[in-house]
Every structure is written in structure tokens, then in C-alpha cells.
BAFI-3210 file (N, C-alpha, C; in Angstrom, 3 decimals, decimal comma, padded with zeros to 6 digits):
// residues 226
n [1|2|3|4|5|6|7|8|9|10|11|12|13|14|15|16|17|18|19|20|21|22|23|24|25|26|27|28|29|30|31|32|33|34|35|36|37|38|39|40|41|42|43|44|45|46|47|48|49|50|51|52|53|54|55|56|57|58|59|60|61|62|63|64|65|66|67|68|69|70|71|72|73|74|75|76|77|78|79|80|81|82|83|84|85|86|87|88|89|90|91|92|93|94|95|96|97|98|99|100|101|102|103|104|105|106|107|108|109|110|111|112|113|114|115|116|117|118|119|120|121|122|123|124|125|126|127|128|129|130|131|132|133|134|135|136|137|138|139|140|141|142|143|144|145|146|147|148|149|150|151|152|153|154|155|156|157|158|159|160|161|162|163|164|165|166|167|168|169|170|171|172|173|174|175|176|177|178|179|180|181|182|183|184|185|186|187|188|189|190|191|192|193|194|195|196|197|198|199|200|201|202|203|204|205|206|207|208|209|210|211|212|213|214|215|216|217|218|219|220|221|222|223|224|225|226]
n.u [006,206|007,063|006,970|006,522|005,310|002,982|001,765|001,385|-000,348|-002,652|-003,182|-003,658|-006,229|-007,885|-007,194|-008,504|-010,960|-010,089|-008,730|-010,853|-012,278|-010,382|-010,079|-012,469|-012,040|-009,854|-011,002|-013,082|-015,196|-014,824|-012,204|-010,307|-011,175|-011,182|-008,558|-006,865|-008,150|-007,569|-004,779|-004,676|-005,818|-004,063|-001,771|-002,395|-002,221|000,357|002,103|002,201|003,934|006,788|006,728|005,222|006,961|009,105|007,891|007,403|010,024|011,016|009,325|010,074|012,645|012,032|011,150|013,098|015,125|013,329|013,322|011,950|011,004|013,493|014,424|012,469|013,010|015,597|015,068|013,251|014,792|016,724|015,096|013,578|014,728|014,533|011,934|011,559|010,466|008,634|006,056|006,324|006,728|004,124|002,795|004,038|003,100|000,373|000,379|001,081|-001,265|-002,637|-003,763|-003,784|-000,923|-000,904|-003,323|-003,891|-002,775|-004,315|-006,749|-008,948|-008,061|-010,008|-012,304|-012,007|-009,431|-008,050|-008,675|-007,462|-004,696|-004,355|-004,872|-002,516|-000,743|-001,943|-001,792|000,992|001,918|000,416|000,248|002,072|004,920|005,451|003,158|003,064|004,421|002,623|001,011|002,919|003,465|001,266|001,145|003,565|004,010|002,711|003,242|002,297|001,866|004,005|002,554|000,045|000,417|000,875|-001,561|-003,340|-002,376|-003,067|-005,875|-006,726|-005,859|-003,883|-000,419|002,769|004,157|002,377|002,251|004,519|005,062|003,637|004,988|007,596|007,235|006,459|008,850|010,612|009,290|009,315|011,898|011,869|009,827|010,961|013,143|011,743|010,292|012,369|013,454|011,295|011,156|013,401|012,789|012,146|009,366|006,462|003,371|001,357|002,433|002,353|-000,375|-001,129|000,186|-001,326|-003,889|-003,387|-002,577|-004,875|-006,713|-005,613|-006,055|-008,866|-009,287|-008,167|-009,891|-012,215|-011,308|-010,823|-013,400|-014,507|-013,229|-014,432|-017,001|-016,867|-017,307|-018,913|-022,471|-023,605|-021,577|-021,313|-023,639|-023,327]
n.v [021,693|018,741|015,174|013,680|015,560|016,089|013,587|013,336|015,419|014,479|012,272|013,633|014,629|012,519|011,686|012,873|011,458|008,862|009,306|010,044|007,663|005,935|007,228|006,677|004,150|004,522|006,294|004,947|003,655|001,001|000,427|-001,222|-003,765|-003,571|-003,044|-005,452|-006,707|-004,929|-005,337|-008,027|-007,764|-005,917|-007,444|-009,277|-007,608|-006,411|-008,569|-009,068|-007,280|-007,648|-009,931|-008,686|-006,644|-008,200|-009,534|-007,342|-006,479|-008,677|-008,531|-006,049|-006,635|-008,238|-006,403|-005,422|-002,744|-000,779|002,256|003,317|001,045|-000,024|001,870|001,591|-001,026|-000,685|001,010|-000,588|-002,868|-001,891|-001,256|-003,437|-005,143|-003,612|-003,850|-006,387|-008,631|-006,962|-007,884|-009,743|-008,076|-007,165|-009,492|-009,929|-007,721|-008,355|-010,661|-009,493|-008,339|-010,379|-012,116|-014,942|-015,410|-016,794|-016,421|-014,518|-015,936|-018,153|-017,211|-016,626|-014,260|-011,342|-010,519|-007,782|-007,186|-008,835|-007,575|-005,097|-005,748|-007,577|-006,183|-004,836|-006,847|-007,524|-005,134|-004,875|-007,223|-007,272|-004,765|-002,313|-002,288|000,063|000,823|-000,211|001,614|003,632|002,470|002,059|004,715|005,505|003,625|003,977|006,643|008,241|008,193|006,808|008,680|009,082|009,927|008,828|006,102|006,299|007,350|005,277|003,271|004,325|004,450|001,887|000,128|-001,724|-002,731|-001,045|-002,811|-003,724|-001,926|-001,576|-001,866|000,272|002,430|002,034|002,365|004,996|006,277|005,076|005,303|007,946|008,414|006,460|007,502|009,901|008,930|007,490|009,514|010,960|008,973|008,535|010,954|010,793|009,116|008,663|009,578|009,239|010,894|008,879|007,043|008,530|008,854|006,200|005,792|007,527|006,362|003,879|004,675|006,035|003,974|002,337|003,870|003,947|001,208|000,767|002,275|000,717|-001,647|-000,772|-000,032|-002,545|-003,616|-002,050|-003,027|-005,276|-004,658|-005,656|-005,737|-004,884|-003,370|-001,345|-000,030|001,304]
n.w [-014,749|-013,013|-013,748|-011,423|-009,755|-011,183|-011,002|-008,215|-007,876|-009,130|-007,463|-005,117|-005,453|-004,845|-002,328|000,000|000,201|000,709|003,137|004,790|004,958|006,122|008,573|009,787|010,756|012,551|014,324|015,389|017,990|018,227|017,645|018,811|018,139|015,400|014,614|014,622|012,465|010,440|010,323|009,454|006,918|005,695|005,649|003,648|001,459|001,598|001,486|-001,148|-002,261|-002,798|-004,625|-006,695|-007,553|-008,419|-010,551|-012,217|-012,746|-014,180|-016,415|-017,440|-018,331|-020,454|-022,269|-024,157|-025,121|-024,531|-023,083|-020,860|-019,531|-018,869|-017,017|-015,025|-014,213|-013,156|-010,946|-009,416|-008,954|-007,237|-005,121|-004,274|-002,366|-000,066|000,660|001,519|004,010|005,267|005,448|007,470|009,660|010,047|010,814|013,250|014,679|014,699|016,254|018,646|019,385|020,423|018,673|016,399|014,545|012,192|011,036|008,857|006,739|006,482|005,708|002,936|000,642|000,111|-002,625|-003,093|-002,206|-003,969|-006,381|-006,034|-005,861|-007,975|-010,345|-010,815|-011,541|-013,970|-015,574|-015,590|-016,884|-019,243|-020,364|-019,613|-017,500|-016,096|-014,897|-012,318|-010,799|-010,294|-008,382|-006,365|-005,810|-004,331|-002,212|-000,859|-000,839|000,982|003,942|007,188|010,232|013,101|015,230|014,730|015,290|018,028|018,881|018,227|019,871|022,341|022,100|021,472|023,400|023,123|023,453|022,728|021,075|019,234|017,225|015,766|013,043|011,818|013,034|012,081|009,315|009,271|009,515|007,577|005,069|004,317|003,374|001,346|-000,255|-001,220|-002,685|-004,611|-005,997|-007,150|-008,821|-010,536|-011,919|-013,447|-015,498|-019,005|-019,699|-021,697|-022,701|-022,626|-020,827|-018,468|-018,201|-017,704|-015,247|-013,643|-013,833|-012,631|-010,042|-009,068|-009,204|-007,251|-004,934|-004,960|-004,655|-002,108|-000,526|-000,808|000,398|003,022|003,724|003,761|005,992|007,964|007,771|009,273|011,882|014,789|015,043|017,442|018,502|016,625|017,038|019,406]
ca.u [005,905|007,652|006,039|006,157|004,357|001,701|001,157|000,912|-001,500|-003,796|-003,443|-004,198|-007,665|-008,605|-006,754|-009,463|-011,947|-009,435|-008,475|-012,108|-012,610|-009,418|-010,313|-013,614|-011,465|-009,035|-011,838|-014,203|-015,142|-014,450|-010,881|-009,594|-011,585|-010,891|-007,125|-006,368|-008,702|-006,737|-003,494|-004,884|-006,057|-002,848|-000,815|-002,760|-001,760|001,801|002,887|002,302|004,822|008,015|006,413|004,816|008,160|009,857|007,180|007,635|011,425|011,112|008,646|010,922|013,760|011,500|010,924|014,449|015,142|012,356|014,067|011,138|011,071|014,840|014,473|011,624|013,763|016,691|014,510|012,694|015,883|017,338|014,117|012,873|015,307|014,089|010,566|011,549|010,241|007,628|004,883|006,623|006,467|002,684|002,458|004,505|002,146|-000,865|000,625|001,112|-002,652|-003,208|-004,345|-002,935|-000,164|-001,160|-004,678|-003,961|-002,350|-005,410|-007,912|-008,998|-008,128|-011,305|-012,276|-011,526|-007,972|-007,573|-008,792|-006,449|-003,365|-004,350|-004,829|-001,123|-000,192|-002,496|-001,170|002,417|002,140|-000,342|000,347|003,439|005,251|005,487|001,913|003,303|004,913|001,451|000,648|003,965|003,328|000,237|001,439|004,740|004,166|001,959|003,474|001,575|002,650|004,311|001,448|-001,051|000,731|000,667|-002,998|-003,976|-001,976|-003,875|-007,302|-007,032|-005,489|-002,757|000,887|003,532|004,617|001,349|002,259|005,879|005,072|003,245|006,058|008,732|006,896|006,433|010,219|011,225|008,632|009,702|013,085|011,448|009,054|011,862|013,878|010,801|009,995|013,567|013,553|010,220|011,482|014,496|012,283|011,730|007,955|005,587|002,052|000,625|002,974|001,835|-001,790|-001,192|000,549|-002,474|-004,953|-002,968|-002,599|-006,256|-007,316|-005,113|-006,784|-010,238|-009,242|-007,920|-011,146|-013,069|-010,742|-011,055|-014,842|-014,714|-012,817|-015,475|-018,169|-016,681|-017,676|-020,136|-023,609|-023,843|-020,547|-021,615|-024,805|-022,996]
ca.v [020,777|017,426|014,037|013,301|016,550|015,867|012,384|013,615|016,300|013,599|011,501|014,548|014,813|011,374|011,391|013,177|010,378|007,756|009,705|010,009|006,253|005,414|007,810|005,988|003,029|005,007|007,035|004,107|003,123|-000,408|000,351|-002,377|-004,935|-003,338|-002,993|-006,754|-006,945|-004,105|-006,012|-009,211|-007,302|-005,318|-008,513|-009,812|-006,657|-006,154|-009,739|-009,071|-006,212|-008,173|-010,667|-007,747|-005,999|-009,213|-009,727|-006,161|-006,501|-009,692|-008,016|-004,981|-007,243|-008,751|-005,265|-004,985|-001,545|000,192|002,993|003,466|-000,248|-000,163|002,705|000,958|-002,177|-000,185|001,478|-001,698|-003,757|-001,267|-001,074|-004,660|-005,664|-002,799|-004,237|-007,762|-008,791|-006,061|-008,695|-010,358|-007,060|-007,115|-010,693|-009,701|-006,806|-009,092|-011,536|-008,652|-008,038|-011,596|-012,929|-015,959|-014,844|-017,552|-016,136|-013,953|-016,923|-019,115|-016,549|-016,371|-012,810|-010,950|-010,021|-006,397|-007,263|-009,430|-006,560|-004,077|-006,267|-008,286|-005,235|-004,496|-007,943|-007,447|-004,020|-005,156|-008,286|-007,137|-003,421|-001,820|-002,381|001,359|000,925|-000,534|002,793|004,358|001,766|002,377|006,127|005,592|002,762|004,448|008,088|008,961|007,358|007,152|009,487|008,488|010,296|007,879|004,895|006,604|007,513|003,968|002,575|004,884|004,206|000,464|-000,633|-002,618|-002,181|-000,497|-003,873|-003,960|-000,822|-001,381|-001,698|001,654|003,335|001,887|002,958|006,445|006,744|004,569|005,659|009,302|008,209|005,726|008,419|010,845|008,146|007,156|010,697|011,258|007,948|008,765|012,112|010,440|008,278|009,397|009,230|009,832|011,173|007,638|006,479|009,308|008,507|004,894|006,011|008,115|005,354|002,894|005,288|006,292|002,661|001,877|004,594|003,429|-000,133|000,864|002,716|-000,454|-002,582|-000,217|-000,169|-003,944|-003,766|-001,435|-003,897|-006,350|-004,233|-006,309|-004,836|-004,282|-002,354|-000,228|000,682|001,996]
ca.w [-013,656|-013,233|-013,785|-010,059|-009,242|-011,860|-010,441|-006,859|-008,008|-009,399|-006,246|-004,120|-005,646|-004,284|-000,956|001,069|000,337|001,394|004,514|005,543|005,220|007,093|009,890|010,393|011,523|013,664|015,268|015,808|019,355|018,110|017,021|019,361|017,359|013,987|014,307|014,149|011,125|009,560|010,144|008,605|005,553|005,155|005,343|002,337|000,446|001,683|001,089|-002,616|-002,737|-003,406|-005,862|-007,739|-008,087|-009,157|-011,819|-013,051|-013,190|-015,235|-017,604|-017,988|-019,054|-021,718|-023,165|-024,527|-025,951|-024,027|-022,052|-019,643|-018,844|-018,300|-015,830|-014,009|-013,711|-012,315|-009,669|-008,644|-008,539|-006,068|-004,048|-003,870|-001,132|001,062|001,021|002,028|005,442|005,827|005,792|008,768|010,683|010,303|011,586|014,616|015,299|014,923|017,400|019,844|019,787|020,974|017,604|015,797|013,438|010,973|010,565|007,502|005,750|006,314|005,107|001,494|000,416|-000,435|-004,002|-003,140|-002,125|-005,224|-007,435|-005,767|-006,197|-009,255|-011,460|-011,074|-012,337|-015,328|-016,308|-015,744|-017,864|-020,488|-020,945|-019,398|-016,071|-015,419|-014,129|-010,916|-010,094|-009,804|-007,149|-005,388|-005,442|-003,285|-001,061|-000,124|-000,953|002,009|005,121|008,411|011,169|014,400|016,112|014,528|016,054|019,443|019,101|018,200|021,096|023,430|021,926|021,321|024,581|022,832|023,770|021,594|020,170|018,214|016,263|015,278|011,587|011,539|013,456|011,162|008,018|009,446|009,314|006,348|003,818|003,914|002,539|000,152|-001,097|-001,898|-003,689|-005,680|-006,795|-007,953|-009,876|-011,500|-012,749|-014,363|-016,591|-020,204|-019,812|-022,701|-022,122|-022,337|-019,593|-017,341|-018,058|-017,050|-013,852|-012,964|-013,752|-011,643|-008,711|-008,648|-008,958|-005,955|-003,885|-004,966|-004,089|-000,669|000,093|-000,736|001,388|004,355|003,981|004,094|007,398|008,779|007,757|010,233|013,225|015,259|015,026|018,754|018,703|015,732|017,548|020,641]
c.u [006,457|006,575|005,598|005,148|002,998|000,998|000,608|-000,276|-002,764|-004,188|-004,108|-005,688|-008,477|-008,268|-007,777|-010,505|-011,345|-009,203|-009,727|-012,499|-011,669|-009,714|-011,536|-013,154|-010,757|-009,880|-012,996|-014,085|-014,758|-013,059|-010,083|-009,941|-011,169|-009,403|-006,556|-006,912|-007,930|-005,411|-003,631|-005,047|-004,790|-001,786|-001,115|-002,261|-000,235|002,615|002,987|003,383|006,055|007,703|005,972|006,034|009,006|009,216|007,439|009,064|011,601|010,474|009,465|012,063|013,307|011,343|012,263|014,375|014,141|013,024|013,273|011,167|012,436|014,972|013,643|012,358|014,888|016,165|014,025|013,775|016,598|016,411|013,574|013,427|014,854|012,693|010,486|011,347|009,188|006,342|005,083|006,408|004,986|002,244|002,898|003,565|000,840|-000,738|000,611|-000,278|-003,323|-003,840|-003,305|-002,238|-000,377|-002,519|-004,713|-003,592|-003,437|-006,601|-007,807|-009,037|-009,420|-011,183|-011,759|-009,997|-007,404|-007,628|-007,725|-005,077|-003,322|-004,299|-003,391|-000,420|-000,677|-001,818|000,310|002,676|001,542|-000,403|001,768|003,743|005,401|004,224|002,150|003,775|003,766|000,968|001,645|003,830|002,311|000,675|002,608|004,870|003,504|002,047|002,619|002,473|002,947|003,175|000,267|-000,802|000,486|-000,811|-003,696|-003,601|-002,857|-005,333|-007,658|-006,786|-004,369|-001,441|001,638|004,013|003,619|001,392|003,650|005,931|004,685|004,377|007,255|008,452|006,823|007,819|010,760|010,614|008,886|010,916|012,712|010,680|009,972|012,682|012,986|010,552|011,174|013,701|012,505|010,573|012,673|013,998|011,868|010,264|007,280|004,228|001,262|001,131|002,407|000,353|-001,945|-000,824|-000,633|-003,611|-004,635|-003,053|-004,018|-007,019|-006,872|-005,854|-008,223|-010,289|-009,031|-009,166|-012,094|-012,608|-010,998|-012,544|-015,193|-014,304|-013,905|-016,732|-018,068|-016,965|-018,927|-021,279|-023,822|-022,815|-020,842|-022,768|-024,497|-022,820]
c.v [019,397|016,337|013,646|014,277|016,382|014,644|012,658|014,581|015,485|012,829|012,383|014,786|013,716|011,108|011,746|012,077|009,184|008,092|009,643|008,577|005,665|005,955|007,195|004,754|003,559|005,683|006,201|003,714|001,649|-000,591|-000,840|-003,666|-004,794|-003,421|-004,359|-007,120|-006,139|-004,802|-007,241|-008,811|-006,733|-006,370|-009,102|-008,918|-006,564|-007,367|-009,871|-008,133|-006,746|-008,996|-009,754|-007,082|-006,976|-009,491|-008,562|-006,114|-007,485|-009,191|-006,901|-005,556|-007,848|-007,642|-004,634|-003,781|-000,487|000,971|003,209|002,174|-000,447|000,655|002,155|-000,222|-001,738|000,238|000,312|-002,652|-003,210|-001,292|-002,381|-005,224|-004,902|-003,189|-005,641|-007,761|-007,887|-006,816|-009,381|-009,356|-007,046|-008,330|-010,547|-008,761|-007,526|-009,989|-010,732|-008,223|-009,246|-012,503|-013,900|-015,375|-015,591|-017,216|-015,530|-014,952|-017,966|-018,505|-016,525|-014,852|-012,433|-010,530|-008,588|-006,355|-007,796|-008,412|-005,481|-004,532|-006,828|-007,375|-004,879|-005,600|-007,836|-006,337|-004,284|-006,154|-007,958|-005,719|-002,881|-001,818|-001,039|001,556|000,698|000,686|003,685|003,779|002,098|003,816|006,320|004,849|003,288|005,963|008,893|008,186|007,779|007,988|008,691|008,771|009,347|006,604|005,124|006,732|006,160|003,136|003,027|004,446|002,725|-000,344|-001,630|-001,922|-001,707|-001,563|-004,171|-002,923|-000,567|-001,168|-000,275|002,618|003,255|002,556|004,478|007,045|006,358|005,152|007,098|009,215|007,505|006,636|009,336|010,139|007,850|008,357|011,082|010,257|008,171|009,903|011,871|009,636|009,136|009,102|009,975|010,105|009,909|006,963|007,218|009,042|007,185|005,005|006,562|007,132|004,339|003,457|005,505|004,999|002,114|002,566|004,092|002,039|-000,113|001,346|001,526|-001,452|-002,072|-000,253|-001,597|-004,224|-003,207|-002,295|-005,041|-005,925|-004,987|-005,313|-004,151|-003,184|-001,132|000,613|001,503|003,499]
c.w [-013,990|-013,245|-012,382|-009,465|-009,891|-011,278|-009,046|-006,867|-008,269|-008,141|-005,197|-004,251|-004,958|-002,821|000,121|001,273|001,047|002,863|005,367|005,893|006,264|008,485|010,570|011,175|012,754|014,733|015,812|017,275|019,379|017,533|017,557|018,652|015,895|013,674|013,911|012,763|010,084|009,290|009,248|007,148|004,935|004,865|003,970|001,207|000,430|001,252|-000,428|-003,126|-003,455|-004,658|-007,006|-008,372|-008,888|-010,514|-012,761|-013,575|-014,336|-016,536|-018,252|-018,813|-020,388|-022,757|-023,540|-025,460|-025,535|-022,887|-020,768|-018,845|-018,187|-017,017|-014,694|-013,381|-012,786|-010,946|-008,818|-008,154|-007,314|-004,857|-003,480|-002,565|000,101|001,534|001,610|003,542|006,036|006,176|007,148|009,895|011,058|011,126|013,036|015,365|015,623|016,146|018,699|020,287|020,423|019,941|017,060|014,575|012,132|010,347|009,165|006,413|005,506|005,576|003,580|001,312|-000,303|-001,903|-004,112|-003,053|-003,434|-006,365|-007,271|-006,230|-007,614|-010,462|-011,822|-011,873|-013,779|-016,132|-016,568|-016,858|-019,233|-021,050|-020,770|-017,912|-015,360|-014,588|-012,647|-010,131|-009,622|-008,481|-006,036|-004,903|-004,327|-002,031|-000,223|-000,097|000,138|003,323|006,300|009,315|012,437|015,374|015,956|015,325|017,545|019,773|019,163|019,427|022,262|023,327|021,906|022,580|024,348|023,177|022,535|020,620|019,068|017,092|015,689|013,775|011,195|011,872|012,515|009,828|008,112|009,206|007,932|005,089|003,399|002,987|001,243|-000,811|-001,890|-002,981|-004,890|-006,587|-007,679|-009,105|-010,947|-012,442|-013,664|-015,562|-017,789|-020,548|-020,962|-022,053|-021,783|-021,066|-018,377|-017,122|-017,327|-015,570|-013,059|-012,795|-012,657|-010,230|-008,217|-008,408|-007,599|-004,818|-003,802|-004,328|-002,586|000,067|000,245|000,315|002,808|004,704|004,375|005,545|008,312|008,842|008,754|011,659|013,640|015,360|016,368|019,027|017,856|016,273|018,805|020,400]
res [m|t|a|s|k|r|l|r|q|k|i|g|l|a|l|p|a|f|g|a|t|a|w|r|i|w|d|s|p|s|v|g|e|l|y|p|e|y|l|c|t|m|h|c|i|v|r|s|s|v|p|l|m|q|t|a|i|a|r|c|h|e|l|d|g|d|p|v|a|a|g|v|a|d|y|l|s|d|h|v|g|e|e|a|g|h|d|e|w|i|l|q|d|l|e|a|t|g|r|d|r|e|e|p|l|r|r|i|p|s|p|r|v|a|a|l|v|g|s|q|y|y|w|t|r|h|h|h|p|v|a|l|l|g|h|v|a|v|m|e|g|y|p|p|s|v|e|l|a|r|l|l|e|e|r|s|g|y|g|p|d|a|f|r|s|l|a|r|h|a|m|l|d|i|h|h|r|d|e|f|l|e|a|l|d|r|l|p|l|a|p|d|h|e|t|l|l|g|v|s|a|l|h|t|i|e|g|l|i|g|v|f|e|e|i|l|e|r|i|p|l|h|a|a|a|r]
***
């Protein structure tokens, strides 16, 4: 079994719990209120993607002679440009819901968001930058479906312009996922590297569950009681 298959096997154990939490948002009668909150929260996470990769690339270059770090740097250097501007897509979607596009930038990111993203900076700087690939495996390895964007459009009452980011990722992340899995299997990973990948990936899923629960907590009490 390849390293990528072993990693996805670990991730697969935790995905049902995440899917159940996410579906509580998509299936909520208050989805029209929750979706802009989802966009604000996801902007806080997605805007970290390029800086995280840049930090990991810099750290890889410091680890001169480490073949895993060199491979991580090669993959991220090729990929970082593909992630540029994705945070702007989310702001455009938010604006299409009628909300202020500057709102996510004014908000203080929650401790749950900070823990989800900040752990990657810690592992990258203070252990090994291959950790970031566990995070990437979750964030890009399980793209939303085009059908989800259509369902949310129908259920929320927002127009298609509010779901362009979801629709784009439904297409792009399939290609990104396949590129990632191939790059991961080219790395000369030791057992400790694979353990770190698994820890990072499972922490990301746990963090996303917490973040999505936080979004659900924003449902007005009267709406939750309906």
C-alpha cells in the first residue's frame, strides 16, 4: 500500500463525523443565515493557505540535505500559485449574499480557527514541514460536489453568484487532489513522517468539526427552535 493510500485510509476513519457536522449546516432550515457565516469563517481559514505554504517552503530550504523537505518544497512551490486568489473568490461570494465583503477581515478569528491553522505553523517551524501535507490532504483531497452548490442555491435562496467558490473547487480540487497524491508517493517518507502526516490530517478534521460546530452555534435561538 502506498503512503497516499495509508493516509487516506486514516482520514477515512474521521470523515463520517465531519460529514455529519457539515450536513447539519447544509440541511438546516436556517441555511440562508448560516451560509454567509460559513463564508466568513472559511475566508479566515483559506486566506492562510498561501502564507502557510510560503512558510513551509522557507523552512524546507533551511533543512538543507533533507530529501523529504526538498520534495515538499518542490511540490509546494509548484502548487502555491494555484491557491492564490481563492480567498478573493470567497469574498465575492459573500458579497453576492448581500453581506459586507470586508466583514471577515474585521472579525477576530476564533480560537478554533487559530488552533486549526496555527498548529500547522508550529509543526512546520518546530518539527517538520511535511506536516503541512497532512493538512493539504484534507483541505484539497475531498472536494465539494457541483450538486452541493446547486442544492444550497435552491435551499438558501441566494443566486448562483453566491456559490462560485464551491463550484470552482468542485472542479479544480479533483485535479489538485490527484497531483497531491502523486507528489506524496514520490517522497522518501520514513514511518515518523507518515505518523506526522496522519496526526496533522486528523487534527485538521477535528479542527474543522469544531469550526463547523461554531458556525452552527450562531443560529438564532428562534430559528433553531423552528
